[in-house]
C-alpha positions as CSV (number, residue, x, y, z in Angstrom):
1,M,117.0,115.6,72.2
2,P,118.4,113.9,69.0
3,S,116.7,110.7,67.9
4,D,119.8,108.6,68.6
5,A,119.9,109.8,72.2
6,R,116.2,109.0,72.6
7,L,116.7,105.5,71.3
8,V,119.6,104.9,73.8
9,L,117.5,106.3,76.6
10,R,114.5,104.2,75.7
11,S,116.7,101.1,75.5
12,R,118.1,101.8,79.0
13,I,114.6,102.4,80.4
14,Q,113.4,99.2,78.8
15,L,116.3,97.2,80.3
16,A,115.6,98.8,83.7
17,I,111.9,97.8,83.5
18,E,112.8,94.2,82.5
19,L,115.2,93.9,85.4
20,A,112.7,95.4,87.9
21,Q,110.1,92.9,86.7
22,Q,112.5,90.0,87.4
23,A,113.0,91.3,91.0
24,G,109.3,91.6,91.6
25,Q,106.9,94.5,92.3
26,V,107.1,96.7,95.4
27,D,104.2,98.5,97.1
28,W,105.9,101.9,97.1
29,V,106.4,102.2,93.3
30,E,103.7,101.8,90.6
31,V,105.0,101.0,87.1
32,D,103.3,101.2,83.7
33,S,105.9,99.3,81.5
34,K,103.9,99.9,78.3
35,A,103.8,103.7,78.7
36,F,107.4,103.8,80.2
37,K,106.0,105.6,83.3
38,G,106.3,105.1,87.0
39,V,105.0,106.7,90.1
40,F,106.9,106.9,93.3
41,K,104.0,106.5,95.8
42,N,105.9,106.9,99.1
43,P,109.3,106.3,100.6
44,P,109.9,102.7,101.5
45,A,110.2,101.6,105.1
46,R,113.6,100.2,106.0
47,D,112.2,96.7,106.1
48,E,110.8,97.0,102.6
49,I,114.3,97.5,101.1
50,S,115.8,94.1,100.1
51,S,119.4,95.3,99.6
52,D,121.9,94.6,102.3
53,I,122.6,98.2,103.4
54,Q,125.0,98.9,106.2
55,E,123.9,102.4,107.5
56,H,126.9,102.8,109.8
57,L,129.2,102.7,106.7
58,I,127.2,105.5,105.1
59,V,127.3,107.6,108.2
60,E,131.1,107.0,108.6
61,L,131.7,108.1,105.0
62,Y,129.7,111.3,105.2
63,S,131.0,112.2,108.7
64,K,134.6,112.6,107.4
C-alpha cells in the first residue's frame, strides 16, 4: 500500500477512534487506541445497541 494511502487510512482510523471514545465504551468491543487495534469480543444483544433501529423496515427492504 502506498504511503499516502496508509496516511489516509490511519487518519480515518484515528477519527473513528476519537468518535467512538466520545460515544463511550461498550462491553462487546475492546479497543487499544494507541496500537490502532480492536477486538470484537461477541455480538451485542439488541438492548446493547444504542441506535434507533427499526427491524421491520430492514425486513421489508430485503423481502422485496
